[in-house]
MISEPA-12712 format. One record per residue (C-alpha): x, y, z; residue number from 1. Coordinates in nm, 4 decimals. Each point is the difference from the previous one (the first is absolute). Example, Ala and Ser with C-alpha at 12.3 -4.5 7.8 and 13.67 -1.06 7.14 Angstrom:
<recs>
[rec [1.2300 -0.4500 0.7800] 1]
[rec [0.1370 0.3440 -0.0660] 2]
</recs>
This chain:
<recs>
[rec [0.0020 -0.0084 0.0248] 1]
[rec [0.1183 0.3814 -0.0739] 2]
[rec [-0.0434 0.2832 0.2206] 3]
[rec [0.0383 0.3215 -0.1600] 4]
[rec [0.1904 -0.1839 -0.2463] 5]
[rec [0.2605 -0.2151 0.1536] 6]
[rec [-0.0927 -0.3869 0.0461] 7]
[rec [0.0060 -0.1054 0.3681] 8]
[rec [-0.1082 -0.3259 0.1727] 9]
[rec [-0.1631 0.0202 0.3219] 10]
[rec [0.3219 -0.1587 0.2084] 11]
[rec [0.3501 -0.0087 -0.0792] 12]
[rec [0.3575 -0.0327 0.1660] 13]
[rec [0.1461 0.3822 0.0401] 14]
[rec [0.2619 0.0831 -0.2810] 15]
[rec [0.3705 -0.0418 0.1542] 16]
[rec [-0.1448 -0.1113 0.3575] 17]
[rec [-0.1200 -0.3738 -0.0460] 18]
[rec [-0.1038 0.0035 0.4112] 19]
[rec [-0.3119 0.2305 -0.0955] 20]
[rec [-0.2743 -0.0423 -0.1437] 21]
[rec [-0.1997 0.2850 -0.1426] 22]
[rec [-0.3934 -0.0194 -0.0650] 23]
[rec [-0.2791 0.2514 -0.1043] 24]
[rec [-0.1661 0.1118 0.3051] 25]
[rec [-0.3891 -0.0630 -0.1479] 26]
[rec [-0.1253 0.2277 0.3206] 27]
[rec [0.1212 0.3245 -0.1428] 28]
[rec [-0.1619 -0.0540 -0.3217] 29]
[rec [-0.1322 0.1449 -0.2157] 30]
[rec [0.1332 0.3181 0.1046] 31]
[rec [0.3150 -0.0711 0.0695] 32]
[rec [0.2676 -0.2593 -0.1658] 33]
[rec [0.2255 -0.0795 0.3005] 34]
[rec [0.2601 -0.3167 0.0005] 35]
[rec [0.0573 -0.1292 0.3543] 36]
[rec [0.3077 -0.2177 0.0913] 37]
[rec [-0.0191 -0.2740 0.2240] 38]
[rec [0.2497 -0.1281 0.1754] 39]
[rec [-0.0661 -0.2990 0.2558] 40]
[rec [-0.2547 -0.2440 0.0037] 41]
[rec [-0.2004 0.1678 0.2648] 42]
[rec [-0.0303 0.3040 -0.2692] 43]
[rec [-0.1176 -0.2122 -0.2239] 44]
[rec [-0.2651 -0.1762 0.1582] 45]
[rec [-0.0917 0.3431 0.1061] 46]
[rec [-0.0671 0.1043 -0.3276] 47]
[rec [-0.2006 -0.2980 -0.0976] 48]
[rec [-0.2218 0.0250 0.3229] 49]
[rec [-0.0478 0.4017 0.0036] 50]
[rec [-0.0786 -0.0439 -0.4158] 51]
[rec [0.3266 0.2094 -0.1263] 52]
[rec [-0.0518 -0.2915 -0.2366] 53]
[rec [-0.3125 -0.1599 -0.0717] 54]
[rec [-0.1144 -0.3028 -0.2580] 55]
[rec [0.0482 -0.3594 -0.0037] 56]
[rec [0.2720 -0.0367 -0.2349] 57]
[rec [0.1916 0.3180 0.1792] 58]
[rec [-0.0503 -0.1181 0.3027] 59]
[rec [0.1828 -0.3292 -0.0983] 60]
[rec [0.2547 0.2016 -0.1210] 61]
[rec [0.0490 0.2112 0.2822] 62]
[rec [0.0260 -0.3144 0.2377] 63]
[rec [0.2638 -0.1399 -0.2240] 64]
[rec [0.1872 0.2712 0.0369] 65]
[rec [-0.0531 0.0305 0.3787] 66]
[rec [0.1540 -0.3398 0.0507] 67]
[rec [0.2906 0.1223 -0.2141] 68]
[rec [0.0466 0.2626 0.2706] 69]
[rec [-0.0346 -0.2426 0.2621] 70]
[rec [0.2715 -0.2278 -0.1464] 71]
[rec [0.2363 0.3337 0.0050] 72]
[rec [-0.0988 0.0614 0.3407] 73]
[rec [0.1062 -0.3443 0.1198] 74]
[rec [0.0221 -0.3468 -0.1344] 75]
[rec [-0.1440 -0.2149 0.3005] 76]
[rec [-0.2362 -0.2569 -0.0731] 77]
[rec [-0.2017 0.1166 0.3218] 78]
[rec [-0.0256 0.3722 -0.0923] 79]
[rec [-0.0588 -0.0620 -0.3979] 80]
[rec [-0.3169 -0.2643 0.1415] 81]
[rec [-0.1109 0.3212 0.2261] 82]
[rec [0.0679 0.2826 -0.2947] 83]
[rec [-0.2731 -0.2503 -0.2102] 84]
[rec [-0.2841 0.0203 0.2526] 85]
[rec [0.0546 0.3597 0.0608] 86]
[rec [-0.0272 0.0404 -0.3590] 87]
[rec [-0.3290 -0.2384 -0.0310] 88]
[rec [-0.1810 0.1766 0.2873] 89]
[rec [-0.0581 0.3421 -0.2160] 90]
[rec [-0.2454 -0.1215 -0.2359] 91]
[rec [-0.1971 -0.2816 0.0365] 92]
[rec [-0.2141 -0.0612 -0.3195] 93]
[rec [0.2854 0.0631 -0.2673] 94]
[rec [0.1494 -0.3511 -0.1023] 95]
[rec [0.2568 0.1511 -0.1450] 96]
[rec [0.1989 0.0649 0.2997] 97]
[rec [-0.0219 -0.3152 0.1966] 98]
[rec [0.1107 -0.1579 -0.3547] 99]
[rec [0.2989 0.2465 -0.0343] 100]
[rec [0.1206 -0.0275 0.3338] 101]
[rec [-0.0303 -0.3525 0.0291] 102]
[rec [0.1988 -0.0411 -0.3353] 103]
[rec [0.2702 0.2208 0.1447] 104]
[rec [0.0293 -0.1520 0.2899] 105]
[rec [0.0509 -0.3328 -0.1501] 106]
[rec [0.2701 0.1597 -0.2452] 107]
[rec [0.1935 0.1910 0.2719] 108]
[rec [-0.0131 -0.3534 0.2378] 109]
[rec [0.1223 -0.2149 -0.2612] 110]
[rec [0.2791 0.2266 -0.1431] 111]
[rec [0.3820 0.0484 0.1091] 112]
[rec [0.0181 0.3756 -0.0872] 113]
[rec [-0.3653 0.0624 0.1724] 114]
[rec [0.0605 0.3755 -0.1325] 115]
[rec [0.0478 -0.0445 -0.3297] 116]
[rec [-0.2536 -0.2581 -0.0350] 117]
[rec [-0.2654 0.2511 0.1510] 118]
[rec [0.0771 0.2806 -0.2104] 119]
[rec [-0.0482 -0.2481 -0.3424] 120]
[rec [-0.3085 -0.1255 0.1325] 121]
[rec [-0.1312 0.3295 0.0888] 122]
[rec [0.0843 0.1141 -0.3260] 123]
[rec [-0.1457 -0.3033 -0.1651] 124]
[rec [-0.3400 0.0377 0.1779] 125]
[rec [-0.0008 0.3964 -0.1131] 126]
[rec [0.0882 -0.1296 -0.3877] 127]
[rec [-0.2393 -0.2627 -0.0313] 128]
[rec [-0.2643 0.2085 0.1488] 129]
[rec [0.0820 0.2454 -0.2761] 130]
[rec [-0.0712 -0.2475 -0.2824] 131]
[rec [-0.2343 -0.2085 0.1309] 132]
[rec [-0.2380 0.3000 0.0075] 133]
[rec [0.1603 0.1162 -0.3384] 134]
[rec [-0.1834 -0.3393 -0.1565] 135]
[rec [-0.2974 0.1157 0.1790] 136]
[rec [-0.0075 0.2444 -0.2401] 137]
[rec [0.0562 -0.2246 -0.2965] 138]
[rec [-0.2674 -0.2566 0.0781] 139]
[rec [-0.2805 0.2794 0.1008] 140]
[rec [0.0688 0.1789 -0.2954] 141]
[rec [-0.2265 -0.2062 -0.2010] 142]
[rec [-0.2954 0.0576 0.2181] 143]
[rec [0.0395 0.3609 -0.0335] 144]
[rec [0.0707 0.0130 -0.4031] 145]
[rec [-0.3102 -0.2635 -0.0104] 146]
[rec [-0.2388 0.2781 0.1591] 147]
[rec [0.1599 0.2669 -0.2107] 148]
[rec [-0.1012 -0.1927 -0.3387] 149]
[rec [-0.3471 -0.0387 0.0951] 150]
[rec [-0.0173 0.3808 0.0497] 151]
[rec [0.1664 0.1124 -0.3121] 152]
[rec [0.2741 0.1676 0.1864] 153]
[rec [-0.1913 0.1872 0.2323] 154]
[rec [0.1691 0.0103 0.3496] 155]
[rec [-0.0123 -0.3006 0.2014] 156]
[rec [-0.1403 0.0662 0.3527] 157]
[rec [0.1813 -0.1344 0.3135] 158]
[rec [-0.0779 0.0172 0.3297] 159]
[rec [0.2352 -0.0684 0.2729] 160]
[rec [0.0258 -0.0110 0.3708] 161]
[rec [0.2410 0.0754 0.2757] 162]
[rec [0.3750 0.0467 -0.1777] 163]
[rec [0.1212 -0.3529 -0.1522] 164]
[rec [0.2276 0.2131 -0.2406] 165]
[rec [0.4033 0.0613 -0.0116] 166]
[rec [0.0004 0.1720 0.3067] 167]
[rec [-0.1485 -0.3778 0.1780] 168]
[rec [0.2599 -0.1563 -0.1423] 169]
[rec [0.4142 0.0193 -0.1762] 170]
[rec [-0.1251 0.1234 -0.3260] 171]
[rec [-0.3302 -0.0109 -0.2361] 172]
[rec [-0.2269 -0.0882 0.2777] 173]
[rec [-0.2878 -0.2861 -0.0246] 174]
[rec [-0.3282 0.1165 -0.0898] 175]
[rec [0.1396 0.3219 -0.1628] 176]
[rec [0.2741 -0.2277 -0.2551] 177]
[rec [-0.2424 -0.0641 -0.2016] 178]
[rec [-0.1231 0.3760 -0.0182] 179]
[rec [0.3113 0.1042 -0.0565] 180]
[rec [0.0676 -0.2778 -0.2706] 181]
[rec [-0.3073 0.0932 -0.1707] 182]
[rec [0.0793 0.3974 0.0003] 183]
[rec [0.3383 -0.0625 -0.1708] 184]
[rec [-0.1191 -0.2200 -0.2301] 185]
[rec [-0.1973 0.3402 -0.0940] 186]
[rec [-0.3767 -0.1496 0.0809] 187]
[rec [-0.1938 0.2557 0.1302] 188]
[rec [-0.0695 -0.0576 0.3844] 189]
[rec [-0.1836 0.1602 0.3101] 190]
[rec [0.0204 -0.1086 0.3313] 191]
[rec [-0.2385 0.0648 0.2916] 192]
[rec [0.2008 0.0641 0.3262] 193]
[rec [-0.1995 -0.0983 0.3175] 194]
[rec [0.1474 0.2400 0.2583] 195]
[rec [0.0497 -0.2942 0.2152] 196]
[rec [-0.1243 0.1289 0.3321] 197]
[rec [0.1336 -0.0081 0.3300] 198]
[rec [0.3769 0.0502 -0.1383] 199]
[rec [-0.0982 0.1388 -0.3756] 200]
[rec [0.2558 -0.2079 -0.1377] 201]
[rec [-0.1984 0.0403 -0.3540] 202]
[rec [-0.0161 0.3839 0.0560] 203]
[rec [0.3620 0.0427 0.1102] 204]
[rec [0.1930 -0.2857 -0.1787] 205]
[rec [-0.1929 -0.1526 -0.2981] 206]
[rec [-0.0823 0.3592 -0.1308] 207]
[rec [0.3421 0.1419 0.0428] 208]
[rec [0.1665 -0.3078 -0.1761] 209]
[rec [-0.2634 -0.0136 -0.2791] 210]
[rec [0.0421 0.3600 -0.0981] 211]
[rec [0.3978 -0.0544 0.0125] 212]
[rec [-0.0546 -0.2433 -0.2812] 213]
[rec [-0.2356 0.2291 -0.1464] 214]
[rec [-0.3026 -0.2549 0.0090] 215]
[rec [-0.3468 0.1764 0.0001] 216]
[rec [-0.1788 -0.0773 0.2995] 217]
[rec [-0.2835 0.1789 0.2452] 218]
[rec [-0.0010 -0.0273 0.3769] 219]
[rec [-0.3113 -0.1238 0.1301] 220]
[rec [-0.1639 -0.0595 0.3605] 221]
[rec [-0.0154 -0.3668 0.1212] 222]
[rec [-0.3329 -0.0306 -0.0179] 223]
[rec [-0.0663 0.1452 -0.3694] 224]
[rec [0.1601 -0.2964 -0.1735] 225]
[rec [-0.3465 -0.2127 0.0322] 226]
[rec [-0.2256 0.3180 -0.1311] 227]
[rec [0.2703 0.0116 -0.3092] 228]
[rec [-0.0147 -0.3624 -0.0843] 229]
[rec [-0.3959 0.0301 -0.0322] 230]
[rec [0.0525 0.2615 -0.2427] 231]
[rec [0.2161 -0.2290 -0.2136] 232]
[rec [0.2955 0.2496 0.0861] 233]
[rec [0.2658 -0.2616 0.1019] 234]
[rec [0.0926 -0.2972 -0.2556] 235]
[rec [0.2121 -0.2116 0.2445] 236]
[rec [0.1203 0.0087 0.3772] 237]
[rec [0.3562 -0.0546 0.0953] 238]
[rec [0.1449 -0.0378 0.3181] 239]
[rec [0.2914 -0.1318 0.1796] 240]
[rec [0.0622 -0.2668 0.3355] 241]
[rec [0.1822 -0.0196 0.3125] 242]
[rec [-0.0703 -0.3518 0.0011] 243]
[rec [-0.2192 -0.2260 -0.2449] 244]
[rec [-0.0744 -0.3613 0.1566] 245]
[rec [0.0451 -0.3102 -0.2112] 246]
[rec [-0.3429 -0.0158 -0.1233] 247]
[rec [-0.0378 0.3354 -0.0835] 248]
[rec [-0.1371 0.2327 0.2854] 249]
[rec [0.1950 0.3094 -0.0306] 250]
[rec [0.0981 0.2401 0.3069] 251]
[rec [-0.0205 0.3997 -0.0687] 252]
[rec [-0.0191 0.3063 0.1194] 253]
[rec [-0.3669 0.0412 0.1751] 254]
[rec [-0.2435 0.0752 -0.2444] 255]
[rec [0.0997 -0.2322 -0.2865] 256]
[rec [-0.2600 -0.2367 0.0508] 257]
[rec [-0.2741 0.2819 -0.0054] 258]
[rec [0.1414 0.0747 -0.3531] 259]
[rec [0.0231 -0.3737 -0.0874] 260]
[rec [-0.3709 -0.0125 0.0827] 261]
[rec [-0.1154 0.3091 -0.1946] 262]
[rec [0.2263 -0.1511 -0.2959] 263]
[rec [-0.2010 -0.3269 0.0711] 264]
[rec [-0.3048 0.1591 -0.0544] 265]
[rec [0.0263 0.2005 -0.3219] 266]
[rec [0.2387 -0.2538 -0.1694] 267]
[rec [0.2858 0.1781 0.0423] 268]
[rec [0.3224 -0.2372 -0.0258] 269]
[rec [0.2031 0.0166 0.3290] 270]
[rec [0.4010 -0.0830 -0.0732] 271]
[rec [0.2334 -0.0691 0.3084] 272]
[rec [0.3774 0.0728 -0.0977] 273]
[rec [0.2316 -0.1738 0.2114] 274]
[rec [0.3493 -0.1235 -0.0137] 275]
[rec [0.0377 -0.3503 0.1455] 276]
[rec [0.2118 0.1283 0.3060] 277]
[rec [-0.4065 0.0903 0.1149] 278]
[rec [-0.1112 -0.2852 -0.0393] 279]
[rec [-0.1161 -0.2347 0.3737] 280]
[rec [0.1131 -0.3256 -0.1393] 281]
[rec [-0.1004 -0.1647 0.3767] 282]
[rec [-0.3640 0.1697 0.0048] 283]
[rec [-0.3277 -0.1105 -0.1754] 284]
[rec [-0.2889 0.1914 0.1708] 285]
[rec [0.0817 0.4192 0.0063] 286]
[rec [-0.2787 0.0668 0.2330] 287]
[rec [0.1677 -0.2108 0.2671] 288]
[rec [0.3378 -0.0237 -0.0090] 289]
[rec [0.1115 0.3381 -0.1634] 290]
[rec [0.1314 0.2379 0.3211] 291]
[rec [-0.1858 0.3083 -0.0555] 292]
[rec [0.2218 0.3198 0.1355] 293]
[rec [-0.1418 0.2507 0.2662] 294]
[rec [0.0884 0.3217 -0.0312] 295]
[rec [-0.0159 0.3012 0.2495] 296]
[rec [-0.2781 0.1937 0.0375] 297]
[rec [0.1652 0.3696 -0.1159] 298]
[rec [0.0066 -0.1081 -0.3667] 299]
[rec [-0.3899 -0.0123 0.0293] 300]
[rec [-0.0225 0.3416 0.1854] 301]
[rec [0.2721 0.1775 -0.1266] 302]
[rec [0.1209 0.1039 -0.3854] 303]
[rec [0.2891 0.1549 -0.0890] 304]
[rec [0.0618 0.2484 -0.2806] 305]
[rec [0.2251 0.2515 -0.1443] 306]
[rec [-0.0896 0.3681 0.0837] 307]
[rec [0.2298 0.2985 -0.0078] 308]
[rec [0.2639 -0.2059 -0.1650] 309]
[rec [0.0565 -0.2156 0.3561] 310]
[rec [-0.1773 -0.3091 0.0739] 311]
[rec [-0.3517 0.0460 0.2121] 312]
[rec [-0.1782 -0.2611 0.1662] 313]
[rec [-0.3601 0.0809 0.1278] 314]
[rec [-0.2620 -0.2131 0.2441] 315]
[rec [-0.3135 -0.0431 -0.2161] 316]
[rec [-0.2089 -0.1918 0.2890] 317]
[rec [-0.1095 0.0639 0.3343] 318]
[rec [0.3302 -0.0525 0.2558] 319]
[rec [-0.2066 -0.2738 0.2199] 320]
[rec [-0.1627 -0.2285 -0.2876] 321]
[rec [0.1722 -0.3117 -0.0572] 322]
[rec [0.1084 -0.1325 -0.3414] 323]
[rec [0.0673 -0.3180 -0.1556] 324]
[rec [0.2809 -0.0724 -0.2536] 325]
[rec [0.0352 -0.3343 -0.1609] 326]
[rec [0.2371 0.0824 -0.2421] 327]
[rec [-0.0718 -0.2923 -0.2636] 328]
[rec [-0.2952 -0.2151 -0.1067] 329]
[rec [-0.0850 -0.3198 -0.1985] 330]
[rec [-0.1064 -0.0155 -0.3538] 331]
[rec [-0.1075 -0.4143 -0.0466] 332]
[rec [0.0984 -0.1781 -0.2853] 333]
[rec [-0.3518 -0.0003 -0.1637] 334]
[rec [-0.0053 0.3620 -0.0305] 335]
[rec [0.3518 0.0509 -0.1830] 336]
[rec [0.0130 -0.0485 -0.3799] 337]
[rec [0.3470 -0.1123 -0.0362] 338]
[rec [0.3460 0.0558 0.1478] 339]
[rec [0.3083 0.1650 -0.1945] 340]
[rec [0.2965 -0.1752 0.0630] 341]
[rec [0.4151 0.0032 -0.1114] 342]
[rec [-0.1572 -0.3284 -0.1602] 343]
[rec [-0.3091 0.1217 -0.1514] 344]
[rec [-0.3617 0.0457 0.0789] 345]
[rec [-0.1947 -0.2578 0.1152] 346]
[rec [-0.3332 -0.0686 0.2462] 347]
[rec [-0.0006 0.0676 0.3660] 348]
[rec [-0.0564 -0.3746 0.0331] 349]
[rec [0.2907 -0.2269 0.1860] 350]
[rec [-0.0072 -0.1904 -0.3306] 351]
[rec [0.0553 0.2676 -0.2134] 352]
[rec [0.2724 0.1538 0.2519] 353]
[rec [0.1843 -0.3441 0.0437] 354]
[rec [-0.0220 -0.0422 -0.4034] 355]
[rec [0.2528 0.3132 -0.0036] 356]
[rec [0.2080 -0.0780 0.3098] 357]
[rec [-0.0163 -0.4208 0.0161] 358]
[rec [0.2847 0.0191 0.2323] 359]
[rec [-0.2521 0.0969 0.2335] 360]
[rec [-0.2543 -0.2607 -0.1131] 361]
[rec [-0.1000 -0.2315 0.3115] 362]
[rec [0.1182 -0.3420 -0.0288] 363]
[rec [-0.1913 -0.2976 0.0451] 364]
[rec [0.0886 -0.2855 0.2016] 365]
</recs>
């Protein structure tokens, strides 16, 4: 992705200082572009927990680099295991987090040069994430192109929820990858961007990165999506996921389930784009098994923005009113038209998923 014409990934090692990880502090966007420097595993954990970084793929990549920083601090196996648990505890819903940390721990403990192994594995995790997301774009592009043909070249209207873009991964994004691919191929696309309360990742992040890439878009309040579908102004819904079961149940930002219901009622295709690192191969029943993160009431009762050149926070609810803040919901597989993966597009069913990923098929005894 380019920012003001310069290519960036969302996380990288500082040039000339391999002991420092640099990342984009997403809390400041869209008003300021700040590169944060992280030097310890504790700082990496804080960046994940406090959402300096967010999004399934980027959380995983940050955790991977966090384990690299842990190895720089100490290669004692007990210390590394404690670092592993510290990172895992930061965000329970995103499966990429545990996947990346476990992969790092195994690589470090089995290597003679543990720091070198940790650095190489962190880079591999980041590079794979970027490559897989690029391939999501390749596989999702024909879905948009087919609608463009049916509409005789008129803009294809795509509804998103939350941010599953470049900022949520290392590069390209998941749900945005097909959009960027279509735009770059010369297809006319237009994106309806859900604001995505309570943290407004749509209005702050998705709208910003679409603008950086020159993709036509319109910001809407979360509850406008169903109305637009009723009016025939949405051609497809395209979202990401923080964890998807082997049977195709999808955990994504709170509000995704309601979009899936509206899409189903209005015969609008509902696609979920994900790299394979976002599958939880151990889970079958998303509603019963996927842990849902409960976040603080302040995110619901306070809203931040930009006023007179500085960040400002405003109370929008009575001080003494309690607030619930589940971070995610579960969209059952029956409401998902198809999954877009780095290996291709498939139905949201165990049979179809494991046909693409046979190494995760359950072996009969």
